[in-house]
mmCIF file of the N, C-alpha and C atoms, coordinates in Angstrom:
data_MODEL
# 
_entry.id   MODEL 
# 
loop_
_atom_site.group_PDB 
_atom_site.id 
_atom_site.type_symbol 
_atom_site.label_atom_id 
_atom_site.label_alt_id 
_atom_site.label_comp_id 
_atom_site.label_asym_id 
_atom_site.label_entity_id 
_atom_site.label_seq_id 
_atom_site.pdbx_PDB_ins_code 
_atom_site.Cartn_x 
_atom_site.Cartn_y 
_atom_site.Cartn_z 
_atom_site.occupancy 
_atom_site.B_iso_or_equiv 
_atom_site.pdbx_formal_charge 
_atom_site.auth_seq_id 
_atom_site.auth_comp_id 
_atom_site.auth_asym_id 
_atom_site.auth_atom_id 
_atom_site.pdbx_PDB_model_num 
ATOM 1   N N  . MET A 1 1  ? -26.731 0.995  -1.421  1.00 0.00 ? 1  MET A N  1 
ATOM 2   C CA . MET A 1 1  ? -27.137 1.553  -2.701  1.00 0.00 ? 1  MET A CA 1 
ATOM 3   C C  . MET A 1 1  ? -27.648 0.454  -3.625  1.00 0.00 ? 1  MET A C  1 
ATOM 4   N N  . THR A 1 2  ? -27.044 -0.704 -3.569  1.00 0.00 ? 2  THR A N  1 
ATOM 5   C CA . THR A 1 2  ? -27.481 -1.814 -4.421  1.00 0.00 ? 2  THR A CA 1 
ATOM 6   C C  . THR A 1 2  ? -28.945 -2.153 -4.158  1.00 0.00 ? 2  THR A C  1 
ATOM 7   N N  . GLU A 1 3  ? -29.341 -2.168 -2.884  1.00 0.00 ? 3  GLU A N  1 
ATOM 8   C CA . GLU A 1 3  ? -30.727 -2.493 -2.534  1.00 0.00 ? 3  GLU A CA 1 
ATOM 9   C C  . GLU A 1 3  ? -31.685 -1.453 -3.096  1.00 0.00 ? 3  GLU A C  1 
ATOM 10  N N  . ILE A 1 4  ? -31.297 -0.198 -3.030  1.00 0.00 ? 4  ILE A N  1 
ATOM 11  C CA . ILE A 1 4  ? -32.148 0.871  -3.560  1.00 0.00 ? 4  ILE A CA 1 
ATOM 12  C C  . ILE A 1 4  ? -32.314 0.709  -5.064  1.00 0.00 ? 4  ILE A C  1 
ATOM 13  N N  . LEU A 1 5  ? -31.217 0.472  -5.760  1.00 0.00 ? 5  LEU A N  1 
ATOM 14  C CA . LEU A 1 5  ? -31.287 0.335  -7.217  1.00 0.00 ? 5  LEU A CA 1 
ATOM 15  C C  . LEU A 1 5  ? -31.994 -0.949 -7.648  1.00 0.00 ? 5  LEU A C  1 
ATOM 16  N N  . ASP A 1 6  ? -32.005 -1.950 -6.789  1.00 0.00 ? 6  ASP A N  1 
ATOM 17  C CA . ASP A 1 6  ? -32.702 -3.188 -7.110  1.00 0.00 ? 6  ASP A CA 1 
ATOM 18  C C  . ASP A 1 6  ? -34.210 -3.088 -6.880  1.00 0.00 ? 6  ASP A C  1 
ATOM 19  N N  . SER A 1 7  ? -34.640 -2.101 -6.106  1.00 0.00 ? 7  SER A N  1 
ATOM 20  C CA . SER A 1 7  ? -36.070 -1.979 -5.811  1.00 0.00 ? 7  SER A CA 1 
ATOM 21  C C  . SER A 1 7  ? -36.812 -1.383 -7.012  1.00 0.00 ? 7  SER A C  1 
ATOM 22  N N  . PRO A 1 8  ? -38.084 -1.774 -7.194  1.00 0.00 ? 8  PRO A N  1 
ATOM 23  C CA . PRO A 1 8  ? -38.847 -1.277 -8.339  1.00 0.00 ? 8  PRO A CA 1 
ATOM 24  C C  . PRO A 1 8  ? -39.237 0.195  -8.229  1.00 0.00 ? 8  PRO A C  1 
ATOM 25  N N  . SER A 1 9  ? -39.235 0.738  -7.010  1.00 0.00 ? 9  SER A N  1 
ATOM 26  C CA . SER A 1 9  ? -39.522 2.163  -6.817  1.00 0.00 ? 9  SER A CA 1 
ATOM 27  C C  . SER A 1 9  ? -38.815 2.629  -5.545  1.00 0.00 ? 9  SER A C  1 
ATOM 28  N N  . PHE A 1 10 ? -38.693 3.949  -5.413  1.00 0.00 ? 10 PHE A N  1 
ATOM 29  C CA . PHE A 1 10 ? -37.988 4.506  -4.262  1.00 0.00 ? 10 PHE A CA 1 
ATOM 30  C C  . PHE A 1 10 ? -38.561 5.882  -3.954  1.00 0.00 ? 10 PHE A C  1 
ATOM 31  N N  . THR A 1 11 ? -38.844 6.147  -2.692  1.00 0.00 ? 11 THR A N  1 
ATOM 32  C CA . THR A 1 11 ? -39.394 7.429  -2.262  1.00 0.00 ? 11 THR A CA 1 
ATOM 33  C C  . THR A 1 11 ? -38.295 8.481  -2.192  1.00 0.00 ? 11 THR A C  1 
ATOM 34  N N  . CYS A 1 12 ? -38.620 9.678  -2.615  1.00 0.00 ? 12 CYS A N  1 
ATOM 35  C CA . CYS A 1 12 ? -37.683 10.796 -2.585  1.00 0.00 ? 12 CYS A CA 1 
ATOM 36  C C  . CYS A 1 12 ? -37.254 11.096 -1.152  1.00 0.00 ? 12 CYS A C  1 
ATOM 37  N N  . HIS A 1 13 ? -35.969 11.319 -0.936  1.00 0.00 ? 13 HIS A N  1 
ATOM 38  C CA . HIS A 1 13 ? -35.495 11.657 0.406   1.00 0.00 ? 13 HIS A CA 1 
ATOM 39  C C  . HIS A 1 13 ? -35.769 13.118 0.749   1.00 0.00 ? 13 HIS A C  1 
ATOM 40  N N  . LYS A 1 14 ? -36.082 13.940 -0.254  1.00 0.00 ? 14 LYS A N  1 
ATOM 41  C CA . LYS A 1 14 ? -36.359 15.363 -0.027  1.00 0.00 ? 14 LYS A CA 1 
ATOM 42  C C  . LYS A 1 14 ? -37.844 15.612 0.264   1.00 0.00 ? 14 LYS A C  1 
ATOM 43  N N  . ASN A 1 15 ? -38.699 14.784 -0.331  1.00 0.00 ? 15 ASN A N  1 
ATOM 44  C CA . ASN A 1 15 ? -40.147 14.955 -0.178  1.00 0.00 ? 15 ASN A CA 1 
ATOM 45  C C  . ASN A 1 15 ? -40.777 13.567 -0.194  1.00 0.00 ? 15 ASN A C  1 
ATOM 46  N N  . ILE A 1 16 ? -41.085 13.039 0.968   1.00 0.00 ? 16 ILE A N  1 
ATOM 47  C CA . ILE A 1 16 ? -41.533 11.649 1.062   1.00 0.00 ? 16 ILE A CA 1 
ATOM 48  C C  . ILE A 1 16 ? -42.915 11.400 0.461   1.00 0.00 ? 16 ILE A C  1 
ATOM 49  N N  . ASP A 1 17 ? -43.564 12.463 -0.033  1.00 0.00 ? 17 ASP A N  1 
ATOM 50  C CA . ASP A 1 17 ? -44.841 12.303 -0.739  1.00 0.00 ? 17 ASP A CA 1 
ATOM 51  C C  . ASP A 1 17 ? -44.635 11.957 -2.209  1.00 0.00 ? 17 ASP A C  1 
ATOM 52  N N  . LYS A 1 18 ? -43.391 11.939 -2.653  1.00 0.00 ? 18 LYS A N  1 
ATOM 53  C CA . LYS A 1 18 ? -43.108 11.749 -4.077  1.00 0.00 ? 18 LYS A CA 1 
ATOM 54  C C  . LYS A 1 18 ? -42.113 10.614 -4.300  1.00 0.00 ? 18 LYS A C  1 
ATOM 55  N N  . GLN A 1 19 ? -42.094 10.142 -5.536  1.00 0.00 ? 19 GLN A N  1 
ATOM 56  C CA . GLN A 1 19 ? -41.113 9.152  -5.938  1.00 0.00 ? 19 GLN A CA 1 
ATOM 57  C C  . GLN A 1 19 ? -39.816 9.873  -6.318  1.00 0.00 ? 19 GLN A C  1 
ATOM 58  N N  . CYS A 1 20 ? -38.695 9.185  -6.174  1.00 0.00 ? 20 CYS A N  1 
ATOM 59  C CA . CYS A 1 20 ? -37.389 9.760  -6.497  1.00 0.00 ? 20 CYS A CA 1 
ATOM 60  C C  . CYS A 1 20 ? -37.207 9.847  -8.014  1.00 0.00 ? 20 CYS A C  1 
ATOM 61  N N  . ALA A 1 21 ? -37.053 11.072 -8.509  1.00 0.00 ? 21 ALA A N  1 
ATOM 62  C CA . ALA A 1 21 ? -36.874 11.280 -9.944  1.00 0.00 ? 21 ALA A CA 1 
ATOM 63  C C  . ALA A 1 21 ? -35.577 10.640 -10.437 1.00 0.00 ? 21 ALA A C  1 
ATOM 64  N N  . GLY A 1 22 ? -34.516 10.766 -9.656  1.00 0.00 ? 22 GLY A N  1 
ATOM 65  C CA . GLY A 1 22 ? -33.242 10.157 -10.048 1.00 0.00 ? 22 GLY A CA 1 
ATOM 66  C C  . GLY A 1 22 ? -33.352 8.651  -10.174 1.00 0.00 ? 22 GLY A C  1 
ATOM 67  N N  . HIS A 1 23 ? -34.080 8.028  -9.262  1.00 0.00 ? 23 HIS A N  1 
ATOM 68  C CA . HIS A 1 23 ? -34.291 6.586  -9.307  1.00 0.00 ? 23 HIS A CA 1 
ATOM 69  C C  . HIS A 1 23 ? -35.053 6.207  -10.576 1.00 0.00 ? 23 HIS A C  1 
ATOM 70  N N  . MET A 1 24 ? -36.086 6.977  -10.905 1.00 0.00 ? 24 MET A N  1 
ATOM 71  C CA . MET A 1 24 ? -36.859 6.690  -12.120 1.00 0.00 ? 24 MET A CA 1 
ATOM 72  C C  . MET A 1 24 ? -35.999 6.886  -13.367 1.00 0.00 ? 24 MET A C  1 
ATOM 73  N N  . LEU A 1 25 ? -35.158 7.921  -13.362 1.00 0.00 ? 25 LEU A N  1 
ATOM 74  C CA . LEU A 1 25 ? -34.314 8.177  -14.529 1.00 0.00 ? 25 LEU A CA 1 
ATOM 75  C C  . LEU A 1 25 ? -33.267 7.086  -14.722 1.00 0.00 ? 25 LEU A C  1 
ATOM 76  N N  . ILE A 1 26 ? -32.632 6.654  -13.643 1.00 0.00 ? 26 ILE A N  1 
ATOM 77  C CA . ILE A 1 26 ? -31.572 5.657  -13.777 1.00 0.00 ? 26 ILE A CA 1 
ATOM 78  C C  . ILE A 1 26 ? -32.149 4.265  -14.053 1.00 0.00 ? 26 ILE A C  1 
ATOM 79  N N  . LYS A 1 27 ? -33.344 3.973  -13.520 1.00 0.00 ? 27 LYS A N  1 
ATOM 80  C CA . LYS A 1 27 ? -33.974 2.664  -13.730 1.00 0.00 ? 27 LYS A CA 1 
ATOM 81  C C  . LYS A 1 27 ? -34.672 2.559  -15.085 1.00 0.00 ? 27 LYS A C  1 
ATOM 82  N N  . GLY A 1 28 ? -35.146 3.676  -15.616 1.00 0.00 ? 28 GLY A N  1 
ATOM 83  C CA . GLY A 1 28 ? -35.830 3.659  -16.915 1.00 0.00 ? 28 GLY A CA 1 
ATOM 84  C C  . GLY A 1 28 ? -37.038 2.738  -16.897 1.00 0.00 ? 28 GLY A C  1 
ATOM 85  N N  . ASP A 1 29 ? -37.064 1.793  -17.824 1.00 0.00 ? 29 ASP A N  1 
ATOM 86  C CA . ASP A 1 29 ? -38.195 0.878  -17.944 1.00 0.00 ? 29 ASP A CA 1 
ATOM 87  C C  . ASP A 1 29 ? -38.274 -0.141 -16.811 1.00 0.00 ? 29 ASP A C  1 
ATOM 88  N N  . GLU A 1 30 ? -37.306 -0.149 -15.921 1.00 0.00 ? 30 GLU A N  1 
ATOM 89  C CA . GLU A 1 30 ? -37.343 -1.033 -14.751 1.00 0.00 ? 30 GLU A CA 1 
ATOM 90  C C  . GLU A 1 30 ? -38.029 -0.346 -13.562 1.00 0.00 ? 30 GLU A C  1 
ATOM 91  N N  . SER A 1 31 ? -38.368 0.914  -13.700 1.00 0.00 ? 31 SER A N  1 
ATOM 92  C CA . SER A 1 31 ? -39.031 1.651  -12.631 1.00 0.00 ? 31 SER A CA 1 
ATOM 93  C C  . SER A 1 31 ? -40.531 1.378  -12.685 1.00 0.00 ? 31 SER A C  1 
ATOM 94  N N  . ALA A 1 32 ? -41.058 0.731  -11.657 1.00 0.00 ? 32 ALA A N  1 
ATOM 95  C CA . ALA A 1 32 ? -42.483 0.396  -11.615 1.00 0.00 ? 32 ALA A CA 1 
ATOM 96  C C  . ALA A 1 32 ? -43.349 1.651  -11.677 1.00 0.00 ? 32 ALA A C  1 
ATOM 97  N N  . PHE A 1 33 ? -42.942 2.701  -11.000 1.00 0.00 ? 33 PHE A N  1 
ATOM 98  C CA . PHE A 1 33 ? -43.716 3.940  -10.981 1.00 0.00 ? 33 PHE A CA 1 
ATOM 99  C C  . PHE A 1 33 ? -43.746 4.577  -12.372 1.00 0.00 ? 33 PHE A C  1 
ATOM 100 N N  . ALA A 1 34 ? -42.612 4.639  -13.046 1.00 0.00 ? 34 ALA A N  1 
ATOM 101 C CA . ALA A 1 34 ? -42.555 5.220  -14.384 1.00 0.00 ? 34 ALA A CA 1 
ATOM 102 C C  . ALA A 1 34 ? -43.362 4.393  -15.382 1.00 0.00 ? 34 ALA A C  1 
ATOM 103 N N  . VAL A 1 35 ? -43.301 3.080  -15.264 1.00 0.00 ? 35 VAL A N  1 
ATOM 104 C CA . VAL A 1 35 ? -44.072 2.200  -16.150 1.00 0.00 ? 35 VAL A CA 1 
ATOM 105 C C  . VAL A 1 35 ? -45.570 2.415  -15.930 1.00 0.00 ? 35 VAL A C  1 
ATOM 106 N N  . ALA A 1 36 ? -45.992 2.493  -14.665 1.00 0.00 ? 36 ALA A N  1 
ATOM 107 C CA . ALA A 1 36 ? -47.408 2.722  -14.356 1.00 0.00 ? 36 ALA A CA 1 
ATOM 108 C C  . ALA A 1 36 ? -47.866 4.080  -14.887 1.00 0.00 ? 36 ALA A C  1 
ATOM 109 N N  . ALA A 1 37 ? -47.047 5.090  -14.716 1.00 0.00 ? 37 ALA A N  1 
ATOM 110 C CA . ALA A 1 37 ? -47.400 6.432  -15.203 1.00 0.00 ? 37 ALA A CA 1 
ATOM 111 C C  . ALA A 1 37 ? -47.570 6.422  -16.714 1.00 0.00 ? 37 ALA A C  1 
ATOM 112 N N  . ARG A 1 38 ? -46.661 5.760  -17.413 1.00 0.00 ? 38 ARG A N  1 
ATOM 113 C CA . ARG A 1 38 ? -46.748 5.670  -18.869 1.00 0.00 ? 38 ARG A CA 1 
ATOM 114 C C  . ARG A 1 38 ? -48.026 4.942  -19.287 1.00 0.00 ? 38 ARG A C  1 
ATOM 115 N N  . ALA A 1 39 ? -48.363 3.856  -18.585 1.00 0.00 ? 39 ALA A N  1 
ATOM 116 C CA . ALA A 1 39 ? -49.571 3.083  -18.911 1.00 0.00 ? 39 ALA A CA 1 
ATOM 117 C C  . ALA A 1 39 ? -50.831 3.927  -18.720 1.00 0.00 ? 39 ALA A C  1 
ATOM 118 N N  . LEU A 1 40 ? -50.789 4.866  -17.785 1.00 0.00 ? 40 LEU A N  1 
ATOM 119 C CA . LEU A 1 40 ? -51.928 5.747  -17.513 1.00 0.00 ? 40 LEU A CA 1 
ATOM 120 C C  . LEU A 1 40 ? -51.845 7.059  -18.289 1.00 0.00 ? 40 LEU A C  1 
ATOM 121 N N  . SER A 1 41 ? -50.874 7.149  -19.195 1.00 0.00 ? 41 SER A N  1 
ATOM 122 C CA . SER A 1 41 ? -50.647 8.351  -20.010 1.00 0.00 ? 41 SER A CA 1 
ATOM 123 C C  . SER A 1 41 ? -50.373 9.588  -19.157 1.00 0.00 ? 41 SER A C  1 
ATOM 124 N N  . VAL A 1 42 ? -49.640 9.397  -18.067 1.00 0.00 ? 42 VAL A N  1 
ATOM 125 C CA . VAL A 1 42 ? -49.251 10.512 -17.197 1.00 0.00 ? 42 VAL A CA 1 
ATOM 126 C C  . VAL A 1 42 ? -47.819 10.905 -17.552 1.00 0.00 ? 42 VAL A C  1 
ATOM 127 N N  . ASP A 1 43 ? -47.641 12.154 -17.945 1.00 0.00 ? 43 ASP A N  1 
ATOM 128 C CA . ASP A 1 43 ? -46.305 12.656 -18.252 1.00 0.00 ? 43 ASP A CA 1 
ATOM 129 C C  . ASP A 1 43 ? -45.638 13.080 -16.948 1.00 0.00 ? 43 ASP A C  1 
ATOM 130 N N  . LEU A 1 44 ? -44.588 12.405 -16.564 1.00 0.00 ? 44 LEU A N  1 
ATOM 131 C CA . LEU A 1 44 ? -43.895 12.707 -15.312 1.00 0.00 ? 44 LEU A CA 1 
ATOM 132 C C  . LEU A 1 44 ? -43.014 13.942 -15.410 1.00 0.00 ? 44 LEU A C  1 
ATOM 133 N N  . GLU A 1 45 ? -42.802 14.425 -16.625 1.00 0.00 ? 45 GLU A N  1 
ATOM 134 C CA . GLU A 1 45 ? -41.974 15.611 -16.852 1.00 0.00 ? 45 GLU A CA 1 
ATOM 135 C C  . GLU A 1 45 ? -40.623 15.491 -16.161 1.00 0.00 ? 45 GLU A C  1 
ATOM 136 N N  . LEU A 1 46 ? -40.008 14.324 -16.290 1.00 0.00 ? 46 LEU A N  1 
ATOM 137 C CA . LEU A 1 46 ? -38.693 14.097 -15.689 1.00 0.00 ? 46 LEU A CA 1 
ATOM 138 C C  . LEU A 1 46 ? -37.629 14.850 -16.477 1.00 0.00 ? 46 LEU A C  1 
ATOM 139 N N  . SER A 1 47 ? -36.790 15.553 -15.772 1.00 0.00 ? 47 SER A N  1 
ATOM 140 C CA . SER A 1 47 ? -35.676 16.259 -16.407 1.00 0.00 ? 47 SER A CA 1 
ATOM 141 C C  . SER A 1 47 ? -34.427 16.028 -15.571 1.00 0.00 ? 47 SER A C  1 
ATOM 142 N N  . GLY A 1 48 ? -33.311 16.412 -16.106 1.00 0.00 ? 48 GLY A N  1 
ATOM 143 C CA . GLY A 1 48 ? -32.056 16.275 -15.381 1.00 0.00 ? 48 GLY A CA 1 
ATOM 144 C C  . GLY A 1 48 ? -31.327 14.975 -15.637 1.00 0.00 ? 48 GLY A C  1 
ATOM 145 N N  . LYS A 1 49 ? -31.665 14.286 -16.729 1.00 0.00 ? 49 LYS A N  1 
ATOM 146 C CA . LYS A 1 49 ? -31.004 13.017 -17.054 1.00 0.00 ? 49 LYS A CA 1 
ATOM 147 C C  . LYS A 1 49 ? -29.483 13.181 -17.061 1.00 0.00 ? 49 LYS A C  1 
ATOM 148 N N  . GLU A 1 50 ? -29.021 14.356 -17.492 1.00 0.00 ? 50 GLU A N  1 
ATOM 149 C CA . GLU A 1 50 ? -27.576 14.598 -17.564 1.00 0.00 ? 50 GLU A CA 1 
ATOM 150 C C  . GLU A 1 50 ? -26.938 14.707 -16.177 1.00 0.00 ? 50 GLU A C  1 
ATOM 151 N N  . LEU A 1 51 ? -27.752 14.875 -15.139 1.00 0.00 ? 51 LEU A N  1 
ATOM 152 C CA . LEU A 1 51 ? -27.238 14.979 -13.775 1.00 0.00 ? 51 LEU A CA 1 
ATOM 153 C C  . LEU A 1 51 ? -27.205 13.645 -13.042 1.00 0.00 ? 51 LEU A C  1 
ATOM 154 N N  . VAL A 1 52 ? -27.805 12.623 -13.647 1.00 0.00 ? 52 VAL A N  1 
ATOM 155 C CA . VAL A 1 52 ? -27.895 11.300 -13.028 1.00 0.00 ? 52 VAL A CA 1 
ATOM 156 C C  . VAL A 1 52 ? -26.737 10.441 -13.533 1.00 0.00 ? 52 VAL A C  1 
ATOM 157 N N  . PHE A 1 53 ? -26.307 9.517  -12.720 1.00 0.00 ? 53 PHE A N  1 
ATOM 158 C CA . PHE A 1 53 ? -25.211 8.622  -13.109 1.00 0.00 ? 53 PHE A CA 1 
ATOM 159 C C  . PHE A 1 53 ? -25.526 7.918  -14.427 1.00 0.00 ? 53 PHE A C  1 
ATOM 160 N N  . GLU A 1 54 ? -24.481 7.654  -15.201 1.00 0.00 ? 54 GLU A N  1 
ATOM 161 C CA . GLU A 1 54 ? -24.656 7.024  -16.509 1.00 0.00 ? 54 GLU A CA 1 
ATOM 162 C C  . GLU A 1 54 ? -25.113 5.575  -16.415 1.00 0.00 ? 54 GLU A C  1 
ATOM 163 N N  . SER A 1 55 ? -24.823 4.935  -15.302 1.00 0.00 ? 55 SER A N  1 
ATOM 164 C CA . SER A 1 55 ? -25.219 3.537  -15.129 1.00 0.00 ? 55 SER A CA 1 
ATOM 165 C C  . SER A 1 55 ? -25.440 3.240  -13.655 1.00 0.00 ? 55 SER A C  1 
ATOM 166 N N  . LYS A 1 56 ? -26.108 2.136  -13.396 1.00 0.00 ? 56 LYS A N  1 
ATOM 167 C CA . LYS A 1 56 ? -26.316 1.714  -12.005 1.00 0.00 ? 56 LYS A CA 1 
ATOM 168 C C  . LYS A 1 56 ? -24.967 1.452  -11.346 1.00 0.00 ? 56 LYS A C  1 
ATOM 169 N N  . GLN A 1 57 ? -24.059 0.841  -12.080 1.00 0.00 ? 57 GLN A N  1 
ATOM 170 C CA . GLN A 1 57 ? -22.750 0.517  -11.515 1.00 0.00 ? 57 GLN A CA 1 
ATOM 171 C C  . GLN A 1 57 ? -21.972 1.775  -11.144 1.00 0.00 ? 57 GLN A C  1 
ATOM 172 N N  . ALA A 1 58 ? -22.059 2.799  -11.966 1.00 0.00 ? 58 ALA A N  1 
ATOM 173 C CA . ALA A 1 58 ? -21.384 4.068  -11.656 1.00 0.00 ? 58 ALA A CA 1 
ATOM 174 C C  . ALA A 1 58 ? -21.946 4.675  -10.367 1.00 0.00 ? 58 ALA A C  1 
ATOM 175 N N  . CYS A 1 59 ? -23.243 4.562  -10.175 1.00 0.00 ? 59 CYS A N  1 
ATOM 176 C CA . CYS A 1 59 ? -23.887 5.066  -8.960  1.00 0.00 ? 59 CYS A CA 1 
ATOM 177 C C  . CYS A 1 59 ? -23.411 4.272  -7.741  1.00 0.00 ? 59 CYS A C  1 
ATOM 178 N N  . ILE A 1 60 ? -23.371 2.972  -7.870  1.00 0.00 ? 60 ILE A N  1 
ATOM 179 C CA . ILE A 1 60 ? -22.912 2.103  -6.778  1.00 0.00 ? 60 ILE A CA 1 
ATOM 180 C C  . ILE A 1 60 ? -21.464 2.411  -6.426  1.00 0.00 ? 60 ILE A C  1 
ATOM 181 N N  . ASN A 1 61 ? -20.616 2.502  -7.439  1.00 0.00 ? 61 ASN A N  1 
ATOM 182 C CA . ASN A 1 61 ? -19.192 2.785  -7.202  1.00 0.00 ? 61 ASN A CA 1 
ATOM 183 C C  . ASN A 1 61 ? -19.004 4.131  -6.505  1.00 0.00 ? 61 ASN A C  1 
ATOM 184 N N  . HIS A 1 62 ? -19.765 5.137  -6.901  1.00 0.00 ? 62 HIS A N  1 
ATOM 185 C CA . HIS A 1 62 ? -19.653 6.458  -6.279  1.00 0.00 ? 62 HIS A CA 1 
ATOM 186 C C  . HIS A 1 62 ? -20.021 6.405  -4.797  1.00 0.00 ? 62 HIS A C  1 
ATOM 187 N N  . HIS A 1 63 ? -21.089 5.717  -4.466  1.00 0.00 ? 63 HIS A N  1 
ATOM 188 C CA . HIS A 1 63 ? -21.560 5.670  -3.085  1.00 0.00 ? 63 HIS A CA 1 
ATOM 189 C C  . HIS A 1 63 ? -20.796 4.676  -2.227  1.00 0.00 ? 63 HIS A C  1 
ATOM 190 N N  . ALA A 1 64 ? -20.025 3.799  -2.840  1.00 0.00 ? 64 ALA A N  1 
ATOM 191 C CA . ALA A 1 64 ? -19.237 2.816  -2.103  1.00 0.00 ? 64 ALA A CA 1 
ATOM 192 C C  . ALA A 1 64 ? -17.896 3.391  -1.661  1.00 0.00 ? 64 ALA A C  1 
ATOM 193 N N  . SER A 1 65 ? -17.461 4.459  -2.317  1.00 0.00 ? 65 SER A N  1 
ATOM 194 C CA . SER A 1 65 ? -16.146 5.014  -1.979  1.00 0.00 ? 65 SER A CA 1 
ATOM 195 C C  . SER A 1 65 ? -16.217 6.179  -1.037  1.00 0.00 ? 65 SER A C  1 
# 
């Protein structure tokens, strides 16, 4: 999980044609895909922030146990 969260982008495991929305939400401004979309004025329409872990560490701890 640490490697995934350290990467600038991550492909969705449900649809490999898309970027992982959860990864973009948890990474915020560290997500290369989200930053590029913003620079191109593309609204990603990301929702579900309340369903994503509050922090990278919380995500790591959940997947480590």
